[in-house]
Wavefront OBJ file of the C-alpha trace (Angstrom):
o trace
v 43.087 83.366 79.049
v 41.821 80.228 77.301
v 40.733 77.578 79.779
v 39.186 74.165 79.108
v 38.176 71.134 81.151
v 38.839 67.717 79.615
v 37.076 64.610 80.906
v 38.542 61.244 79.888
v 36.538 58.129 80.806
v 37.586 54.485 80.554
v 35.762 51.508 82.094
v 37.679 51.560 85.405
v 39.165 55.051 85.531
v 38.030 58.652 85.082
v 40.448 61.549 84.690
v 39.794 65.284 84.594
v 42.372 67.738 83.260
v 42.305 71.536 83.463
v 44.147 73.167 80.550
v 45.008 76.877 80.512
v 46.450 78.363 77.315
v 47.230 74.886 76.052
v 49.148 73.880 79.197
v 47.939 71.316 81.768
v 47.428 72.914 85.201
v 45.540 70.253 87.144
v 44.766 66.577 86.767
v 42.398 64.554 88.949
v 42.089 60.776 88.906
v 39.308 58.539 90.214
v 39.427 54.766 89.907
v 36.498 52.410 90.360
v 38.590 50.227 92.675
v 39.547 53.151 94.914
v 37.130 56.032 94.955
v 37.986 58.766 97.429
v 35.966 59.273 100.599
v 36.253 63.046 101.083
v 32.803 64.581 101.532
v 31.089 61.282 102.347
v 29.062 61.159 105.573
v 28.953 58.011 107.735
v 27.304 56.804 110.894
v 30.284 55.785 113.014
v 31.093 54.455 116.467
v 33.787 55.853 118.749
v 36.361 53.074 119.087
v 38.918 54.719 121.344
v 39.256 58.087 123.105
v 42.779 59.540 123.468
v 42.658 62.426 126.015
v 46.388 63.125 125.634
v 45.909 63.732 121.899
v 42.544 65.473 122.333
v 41.229 63.052 119.706
v 39.243 59.881 119.155
v 39.419 57.006 116.710
v 36.103 56.260 115.043
v 35.031 53.116 113.188
v 33.209 54.053 109.964
v 33.594 50.842 107.963
v 36.951 51.630 106.320
v 40.113 49.532 106.513
v 41.587 51.670 109.297
v 39.830 53.549 112.077
v 39.477 57.237 111.256
v 40.791 60.173 113.309
v 38.548 62.813 114.914
v 40.183 65.773 116.672
v 38.415 67.838 119.302
v 38.631 70.935 117.048
v 36.528 69.124 114.439
v 33.726 68.593 116.940
v 33.567 72.081 118.384
v 33.341 74.271 115.309
v 33.073 74.069 111.532
v 36.291 73.738 109.575
v 37.226 76.823 107.516
v 35.649 76.912 104.069
v 37.332 78.728 101.170
v 39.110 81.303 103.273
v 36.267 81.983 105.750
v 37.802 82.156 109.186
v 36.153 80.365 112.094
v 36.034 82.121 115.443
v 38.459 80.852 118.092
v 36.884 79.226 121.124
v 37.723 80.720 124.503
v 37.742 77.305 126.150
v 38.445 73.949 124.543
v 36.948 71.123 126.626
v 38.552 67.710 126.933
v 37.677 65.224 124.191
v 36.356 62.971 126.993
v 33.633 65.533 127.739
v 32.391 65.405 124.148
v 32.522 61.728 123.161
v 32.911 58.355 124.854
v 33.851 54.879 123.694
v 30.960 53.043 122.060
v 29.078 56.252 121.238
v 27.423 56.451 117.807
v 28.314 59.629 115.942
v 27.638 61.064 112.481
v 30.874 62.190 110.840
v 32.141 63.418 107.490
v 35.465 62.529 105.864
v 37.611 65.671 105.620
v 40.780 63.969 104.326
v 41.244 60.625 102.619
v 43.535 58.033 104.212
v 47.051 59.226 103.317
v 49.980 56.818 103.453
v 49.789 54.978 106.774
v 47.290 57.433 108.275
v 43.582 56.775 108.523
v 40.963 59.211 107.251
v 40.520 62.564 109.017
v 36.952 63.211 110.173
v 34.778 66.136 111.165
v 31.556 66.080 113.153
v 30.719 69.493 111.685
v 29.001 68.459 108.467
v 29.249 70.617 105.347
v 27.274 69.906 102.171
v 28.393 71.906 99.107
v 26.291 72.997 96.176
v 27.279 75.144 93.235
v 27.265 78.483 95.059
v 26.770 77.640 98.735
v 27.973 75.331 101.473
v 25.355 74.125 103.949
v 26.522 73.909 107.588
v 23.704 71.995 109.308
v 25.205 72.222 112.811
v 26.105 75.912 112.733
v 24.227 79.184 112.445
v 27.024 80.857 110.510
v 26.263 83.090 107.544
v 29.602 83.769 105.899
v 31.020 84.867 102.573
v 34.211 83.483 101.066
v 37.223 85.694 101.712
v 38.176 85.301 98.049
v 35.298 87.613 97.143
v 37.143 90.846 97.852
v 34.664 93.492 96.663
v 32.940 94.696 99.831
v 29.784 95.834 98.000
v 29.418 92.387 96.405
v 30.005 90.676 99.758
v 27.245 92.770 101.306
v 24.873 92.074 98.400
v 25.394 88.325 98.681
v 24.953 88.359 102.448
v 21.710 90.357 102.213
v 20.409 88.163 99.384
v 21.026 85.021 101.404
v 19.374 86.527 104.489
v 16.276 87.412 102.471
v 16.105 83.917 100.978
v 16.293 82.310 104.397
v 13.423 84.472 105.608
v 12.347 84.734 109.207
v 14.625 81.894 110.273
v 17.595 84.154 109.603
v 16.382 86.816 112.020
v 17.958 85.119 115.031
v 15.894 81.925 115.257
v 17.389 78.462 114.970
v 18.395 77.908 111.380
v 20.949 76.148 109.254
v 24.254 77.820 108.538
v 25.568 78.727 105.080
v 28.798 79.846 103.480
v 28.637 81.726 100.175
v 31.274 80.180 97.873
v 33.635 82.055 95.558
v 31.609 80.847 92.557
v 28.640 82.895 93.765
v 30.264 86.220 92.874
v 27.978 88.056 90.446
v 25.212 85.416 90.585
v 21.526 86.293 90.639
v 19.033 85.878 93.463
v 17.362 83.069 91.454
v 20.604 81.079 91.293
v 21.162 81.341 95.027
v 17.494 80.495 95.708
v 17.869 77.323 93.642
v 20.869 76.257 95.731
v 19.108 76.984 99.027
v 16.184 74.770 97.952
v 18.510 72.045 96.667
v 20.542 71.937 99.878
v 17.345 71.840 101.922
v 16.243 68.712 100.035
v 19.663 67.095 100.455
v 19.626 67.753 104.204
v 16.150 66.253 104.634
v 17.173 63.072 102.794
v 20.408 62.883 104.785
v 18.488 63.107 108.060
v 16.190 60.277 106.924
v 19.215 58.156 106.028
v 20.845 58.818 109.408
v 17.697 57.709 111.242
v 17.687 54.258 109.638
v 21.449 53.709 109.225
v 23.615 51.204 111.089
v 27.190 51.837 112.240
v 29.501 51.858 109.222
v 26.751 52.864 106.771
v 27.361 55.722 104.361
v 24.451 58.151 104.626
v 25.637 60.690 102.043
v 27.974 60.255 99.092
v 29.921 62.993 97.367
v 29.361 63.426 93.617
v 31.506 61.378 91.182
v 34.631 63.107 89.848
v 33.221 64.590 86.581
v 30.236 66.240 88.272
v 32.240 67.262 91.328
v 34.841 68.928 89.101
v 32.201 70.889 87.200
v 30.448 71.940 90.395
v 33.704 73.340 91.778
v 35.458 74.622 88.654
v 32.999 75.409 85.877
v 32.477 79.143 85.518
v 32.204 81.806 82.815
v 35.989 81.687 82.259
v 35.847 78.058 81.073
v 35.481 78.088 77.276
v 34.792 74.372 76.768
v 34.153 71.162 78.675
v 35.035 68.230 76.445
v 33.920 64.719 77.401
v 34.995 61.620 75.482
v 32.258 59.297 76.848
v 28.667 59.468 75.570
v 27.265 58.182 78.870
v 29.261 60.623 81.004
v 28.508 63.427 78.532
v 24.785 62.797 79.033
v 25.100 62.970 82.839
v 27.244 66.121 82.578
v 24.710 67.815 80.257
v 21.896 66.943 82.660
v 23.860 68.238 85.674
v 24.910 71.498 84.009
v 21.397 72.142 82.639
v 19.994 71.710 86.138
v 22.533 73.825 88.037
v 24.191 76.105 85.441
v 21.838 76.378 82.454
v 23.598 79.516 81.205
v 26.684 77.354 80.508
v 24.879 74.610 78.554
v 26.602 75.586 75.323
v 30.064 74.988 76.805
v 29.566 71.195 77.053
v 30.831 69.222 74.098
v 31.139 65.521 73.289
v 34.569 64.650 71.907
v 34.478 61.808 69.384
v 37.812 62.286 67.646
v 40.020 59.354 66.670
v 42.963 60.456 68.820
v 42.486 60.064 72.613
v 41.481 63.404 74.077
v 44.450 63.567 76.481
v 46.862 62.840 73.604
v 45.340 65.645 71.547
v 46.231 68.194 74.212
v 49.564 66.622 75.213
v 48.177 65.801 78.655
v 49.608 62.265 78.752
v 53.131 63.607 78.225
v 52.603 66.233 80.928
v 51.450 63.579 83.405
v 54.557 61.494 82.710
v 56.765 64.553 83.267
v 54.918 65.308 86.507
v 56.032 61.946 87.902
v 59.717 62.878 87.601
v 61.707 64.587 90.328
v 63.446 67.100 88.064
v 61.587 69.905 86.292
v 63.605 71.806 83.657
v 63.385 75.593 83.439
v 63.531 77.425 80.125
v 66.520 79.399 81.408
v 68.582 76.216 81.721
v 68.038 75.845 85.456
v 65.881 73.172 87.036
v 63.812 72.238 90.085
v 64.225 69.069 92.137
v 60.977 68.071 93.879
v 61.109 65.560 96.737
v 57.977 64.346 98.505
v 58.400 62.763 101.933
v 55.977 61.710 104.645
v 56.544 64.943 106.580
v 56.822 67.563 103.826
v 57.632 68.368 100.210
v 60.858 70.166 99.313
v 61.596 72.048 96.090
v 65.236 72.850 95.396
v 66.055 75.528 92.797
v 69.264 75.177 90.760
v 70.769 77.458 88.099
v 72.054 74.519 86.040
v 73.622 75.703 82.795
v 72.140 79.214 82.992
v 74.955 81.772 83.403
v 73.064 84.948 82.545
v 74.358 87.915 80.620
v 75.152 90.411 83.389
v 76.232 89.232 86.828
v 75.584 86.476 89.340
v 72.862 88.332 91.264
v 70.940 88.977 88.045
v 71.313 85.322 87.011
v 70.037 84.141 90.391
v 67.121 86.606 90.316
v 65.982 85.542 86.824
v 66.251 81.864 87.727
v 64.296 82.338 90.970
v 61.575 84.327 89.182
v 61.043 81.531 86.680
v 61.283 78.914 89.445
v 58.530 80.653 91.460
v 56.199 80.588 88.464
v 56.957 76.953 87.610
v 56.803 75.790 91.242
v 53.293 77.203 91.718
v 52.111 75.259 88.658
v 53.844 72.058 89.751
v 52.221 72.169 93.204
v 48.807 72.361 91.558
v 49.584 69.813 88.839
v 51.090 67.246 91.211
v 48.496 67.998 93.936
v 51.215 68.411 96.540
v 49.953 69.460 99.947
v 50.849 69.858 103.596
v 54.115 71.602 104.498
v 56.176 72.734 101.491
v 59.685 74.205 101.604
v 61.057 75.990 98.525
v 64.827 76.488 98.599
v 65.418 79.437 96.302
v 68.982 80.350 95.340
v 70.332 82.941 97.794
v 69.547 86.552 96.875
v 70.977 89.651 98.545
v 68.771 92.316 96.979
v 65.636 92.806 99.103
v 63.630 94.010 96.104
v 64.516 90.814 94.233
v 63.250 88.776 97.180
v 59.950 90.691 97.197
v 59.493 90.202 93.446
v 60.163 86.449 93.644
v 57.650 86.088 96.493
v 55.151 88.197 94.534
v 55.586 85.920 91.499
v 54.977 82.848 93.661
v 51.787 84.303 95.141
v 50.602 85.369 91.691
v 51.035 81.818 90.426
v 49.155 80.413 93.419
v 46.237 82.845 93.021
v 44.442 80.539 90.544
v 44.951 77.460 92.730
v 41.667 76.037 94.019
v 43.389 74.690 97.136
v 43.954 77.067 100.035
v 47.602 78.131 100.393
v 49.537 80.141 102.975
v 52.957 81.550 102.053
v 55.472 82.994 104.539
v 58.279 85.486 103.748
v 61.663 84.308 102.513
v 63.788 83.314 105.503
v 67.386 84.289 106.208
v 68.433 80.984 104.624
v 66.600 81.773 101.395
v 63.775 79.326 102.158
v 60.074 79.909 101.600
v 57.840 77.993 103.985
v 54.272 77.484 102.836
v 51.293 75.205 103.268
v 48.786 73.923 100.732
v 45.573 72.273 101.823
v 45.671 68.551 101.140
v 42.535 66.389 101.062
v 43.574 63.638 98.644
v 46.771 61.815 97.768
v 49.291 63.498 95.479
v 49.496 62.520 91.820
v 52.645 60.521 92.587
v 50.921 58.434 95.230
v 47.777 57.957 93.183
v 49.633 56.657 90.128
v 52.760 55.048 91.596
v 53.859 52.692 94.341
v 57.185 52.370 96.187
v 59.881 50.565 94.194
v 60.056 46.939 95.440
v 63.789 46.891 94.708
v 64.889 49.971 96.662
v 61.767 49.947 98.922
v 61.059 53.592 98.197
v 64.508 54.892 99.177
v 65.270 55.969 95.632
v 68.722 54.364 95.878
v 70.328 50.910 95.744
v 73.347 49.633 97.618
v 76.292 49.562 95.248
v 77.602 46.254 93.897
v 80.743 46.867 95.965
v 78.723 47.235 99.188
v 76.760 44.039 98.476
v 80.013 42.185 97.694
v 81.391 42.922 101.158
v 78.055 41.985 102.769
v 78.338 38.620 101.029
v 81.887 38.120 102.333
v 80.727 38.868 105.897
v 77.751 36.507 105.553
v 80.061 33.719 104.344
v 82.313 34.196 107.391
v 79.276 34.195 109.709
v 77.788 31.064 108.104
v 80.905 28.854 108.321
v 81.285 29.691 112.004
v 77.790 28.446 112.732
v 77.370 25.504 110.383
v 79.448 22.692 108.875
v 79.629 22.520 105.076
v 82.052 21.267 102.451
v 81.250 23.999 99.958
v 79.325 27.250 99.713
v 77.127 28.483 96.878
v 76.478 32.200 96.577
v 73.478 33.249 94.446
v 73.374 36.959 93.582
v 72.504 39.397 90.809
v 74.609 39.270 87.598
v 76.065 42.734 88.381
v 77.365 41.582 91.776
v 78.664 38.199 90.544
v 80.453 39.867 87.630
v 82.128 42.324 89.979
v 83.223 39.596 92.401
v 84.696 37.455 89.650
v 86.418 40.322 87.835
v 87.554 42.659 90.625
v 87.530 40.585 93.800
v 89.048 37.291 92.626
v 92.072 37.740 94.905
v 89.836 38.510 97.874
v 87.762 35.380 97.146
v 90.875 33.218 97.026
v 92.053 34.640 100.362
v 88.610 34.052 101.873
v 88.537 30.408 100.653
v 91.933 29.849 102.226
v 90.906 31.387 105.548
v 87.748 29.288 105.889
v 89.214 26.177 104.221
v 86.209 25.798 101.962
v 85.519 26.441 98.288
v 82.997 29.089 97.220
v 80.987 28.925 94.000
v 79.129 31.932 92.589
v 75.936 31.721 90.524
v 74.300 34.687 88.774
v 70.504 34.890 89.123
v 68.864 37.271 86.645
v 65.730 37.659 88.775
v 67.687 38.847 91.843
v 67.857 42.566 92.507
v 71.250 44.130 93.084
v 70.800 44.017 96.877
v 69.520 40.462 97.020
v 71.720 37.413 97.630
v 71.689 33.981 99.283
v 74.563 32.008 100.779
v 73.785 28.269 100.533
v 75.735 25.602 102.476
v 76.373 22.449 100.423
l 1 2 3 4 5 6 7 8 9 10 11 12 13 14 15 16 17 18 19 20 21 22 23 24 25 26 27 28 29 30 31 32 33 34 35 36 37 38 39 40 41 42 43 44 45 46 47 48 49 50 51 52 53 54 55 56 57 58 59 60 61 62 63 64 65 66 67 68 69 70 71 72 73 74 75 76 77 78 79 80 81 82 83 84 85 86 87 88 89 90 91 92 93 94 95 96 97 98 99 100 101 102 103 104 105 106 107 108 109 110 111 112 113 114 115 116 117 118 119 120 121 122 123 124 125 126 127 128 129 130 131 132 133 134 135 136 137 138 139 140 141 142 143 144 145 146 147 148 149 150 151 152 153 154 155 156 157 158 159 160 161 162 163 164 165 166 167 168 169 170 171 172 173 174 175 176 177 178 179 180 181 182 183 184 185 186 187 188 189 190 191 192 193 194 195 196 197 198 199 200 201 202 203 204 205 206 207 208 209 210 211 212 213 214 215 216 217 218 219 220 221 222 223 224 225 226 227 228 229 230 231 232 233 234 235 236 237 238 239 240 241 242 243 244 245 246 247 248 249 250 251 252 253 254 255 256 257 258 259 260 261 262 263 264 265 266 267 268 269 270 271 272 273 274 275 276 277 278 279 280 281 282 283 284 285 286 287 288 289 290 291 292 293 294 295 296 297 298 299 300 301 302 303 304 305 306 307 308 309 310 311 312 313 314 315 316 317 318 319 320 321 322 323 324 325 326 327 328 329 330 331 332 333 334 335 336 337 338 339 340 341 342 343 344 345 346 347 348 349 350 351 352 353 354 355 356 357 358 359 360 361 362 363 364 365 366 367 368 369 370 371 372 373 374 375 376 377 378 379 380 381 382 383 384 385 386 387 388 389 390 391 392 393 394 395 396 397 398 399 400 401 402 403 404 405 406 407 408 409 410 411 412 413 414 415 416 417 418 419 420 421 422 423 424 425 426 427 428 429 430 431 432 433 434 435 436 437 438 439 440 441 442 443 444 445 446 447 448 449 450 451 452 453 454 455 456 457 458 459 460 461 462 463 464 465 466 467 468 469 470 471 472 473 474 475 476 477 478 479 480 481 482 483 484 485 486 487 488 489 490 491 492 493 494 495
């Protein structure tokens, strides 16, 4: 499989695309005006404790107070499939923090929609192959490394690198990341030393910081992407900025010298995203409908609570029978849906409404295809069996806004509903408003200002109704089309 990472840099925006076999799989956006906060560490102050929610709101210098749940104080959050042990007893949040208390916290999720950032008091500092857990004594290996012999080798290598401190004495905790599979002792030793230096600097920053100060900042998008995604499977990393290319070369040479030759400066005349068709793919990813090669299509709806994906056969009739048609459409839909989740960065609760299938083997194959497509996803996913209603419930870890919400804003005309009141509906609202106005106020004449579509409809299709209304209120009504008015907008003016 051919896989490349493209880095596009403009003065106020950086974008990273992951292309597999010529097709865009992921796109990440970072803007100078709105850099994400995930991974940053702050000195905060507990603003309010909510015992009923087992949570606290913490002031860390952002626009809204951030949210800290009791579970994010007691134990480290799971990292790359490593399960955390369940606590036998969960104390009240009031036993752990109090209002006015200063606390060092890390942003686990960016502010999403109307919600503030999600915090954790269990800090985790990632490097290329390891994650440092300063407040834990865990030594774990990512569950995505399935070979038991390799898991044991990595665990023993890390223990030997940590020396006597690992023999039961107080020490820092570590998680071995998926990227570490097959890496040498020297590579892991480098990361252990690097994380040790980072932790010492972070402690110094905490000691002198004031409430609201950032004491550790996550890497910028290009370097963060390479740290998390660059491996031997990536054939090329192409960067279209000389300055960013220099920082990428320096970073890769320091942490992944064996991959130095993969870094390339792109200086072509065509924009790098145009060359690979990425711009067109991004535009398509902002649409609700996704066509399938079979003639079917997906409809993707993102709401505050969840994302739904509806599968439709469309024009595809198949060549055998209905069950075969449905099966083929669902198979393709499972493959396309897994890519769209990754491309659009959709997270949280996801419901996929496959077309009803009666054959149990068909159901298993569709679910298998979905899981196969999700296997290359860097975000953690959990998929449940197909329900009796033909629905697949799943979750995908979400730390940043979806592509939609990063690049778009709610329509000011429909206010995010995705629909407008019809001209007919607005016409009758205007008639009711006229009746209401003349009962309250005295006027010789009324002027109605509305959109051209509504005024045209009133004058062409409702002229009789207007005449009857004028007679009933004993006043004349004049209509004026306003091009800048939306279809739902109107004003009734008393003259």
